[in-house]
Every structure is written in structure tokens, then in C-alpha cells.
N, C-alpha and C positions, 0 to 999 in steps of 0.2 A: 547440616541444617536439621534441627530437631522438629518434632511434630507440631508444636505450637507455632514455630516460625513458618513452617510450610503452610499452616492454616492462615496465618497473616498474609503470606504471599498470595494465596488463593483469594482472600478477601480483597487485597489490594487490586488484583487483576479484575475483580468483579465490580469495583467502585466506579469505573469509567470504561466505556468501550475503547477509548483512545489508549488506555494502558496496554491493551492487547497488541498494539502495533509497535511497542517498544521491544527491541531485541533483548533476549535474556542477558547478553553480555553488557548491556547498558543499564540494566536495572540496579545493580549495586552502586553505580555512580550517581544515579538519578534519585534513588530513594534511600535516604540516610539510614533507615531502619535495617536495610539489607547490605549496607556498605562493608560489613565484615565478611561477606561471602563472595566468592569468585564466580566466574561464568559457569564453570562445571557444576558447582554446588547449586547454583540457581536453576540450571537446566534439570538437574536431578530432582530438585525440589518440585519443579513444575510437573515432571513425570509422575512423581509419587502422589501428587494431589489430583491426578487424572487428566493432565493436559498433554497433548502432543502438538506437533507443528503441522501446518498446512500452508500452502501458498495462497496468499490473499488474492481475491479476484480484483481485477483492474477494470475500471470503466473505460471504454474506448471513446469514440466520438460522442459529442453531445447529443442528447435526445430532446433538446429544447426545440419546440416548434419554430421559433424565430430563427434558430441556426439552420434548421432544415430548409426554411424558406429562402434564406440567404444563399445557401449552397445550390439550391435548385435554380435560383435566378442567375447565379454565376455560371452554372453549367449551360443553361439555355443561351446566355449571351455568348459563351465561349464556343458554342457550336458553329458560329458564323465568323469566327476570327480568321484572318489570313495567316499564312505560315509565319510571316514576319512578326505578327502580333503574338502568336503562340511562343515564338522564340524569345520574346521580351519578357514573358511571364516567368516569375520565380515560383516554383512549386515546392512545398515542403510537406513532409509527413509529420503532422503535429503530434501524433501518438509517439513516434520515435523521438521527437525533439523534447518531449516532456517526460520521458521514461516509459510511460504507458505499458504496452504489452511486452516490451523488451527488457523489463526489469522484474525481479521477483522479490516479493516482500513476504517473509514468513511470519505468521502470527500464531500464538497459542490457541488451541481449541480443545474442548472437552472431547474425550474419546467416545 
């Protein structure tokens, strides 16, 4: 990957924040301009224009006040449940169910 192509790669990354969430191995198949380059060439090109990788931060539970209120109401109601009622309730860890903190997404960032 030559210098003008690396500059176009950098410009493409800067066009949209969503471009930074595309793994380098997928860039050649998604962007026709870079289809002649493989994963390793794309990674090297990113390094040479000043990008490295970091793990993207993930948002955990909702910070919406309405969701807070619903959770508090549920907790207040559940304090008075009988054992039979507790055993009927299905609890799930929504962060785990949707990937959340247990998956890692690497994104390019400037050094």
C-alpha cells in the first residue's frame, strides 16, 4: 500500500465515526477502493498513518431515568415477594445476553 493509498485510507476512516468500528480485515471487502489489499496490508497501512487499536468502551445498563424508575419499582415490589413468587421469576443478565461487557470490539484510534 503506497503513501497516497494510505492517505485515502486515513481520509476514509475520518469520513464517518462508524468507519472506525469496521475491523481492518473487513475493509477490503466493504470498500472497493481497497479491495486489492489484504488484511495485513490494511493493518500496516493503518499503523503507518498513525493509528493503533484499542478496545471500544461498552455501555452497560441504561442511564435513562424512565428505566431507573422501572427498575426501582420492580425492586421495591420484589422485596415483599414470597419464596414461591421469587422462584417463579426468570432473571437474566441483559448485558451478557446482548454481548455487553463480555465482548471486545477493537477500533482504530490515533496514537
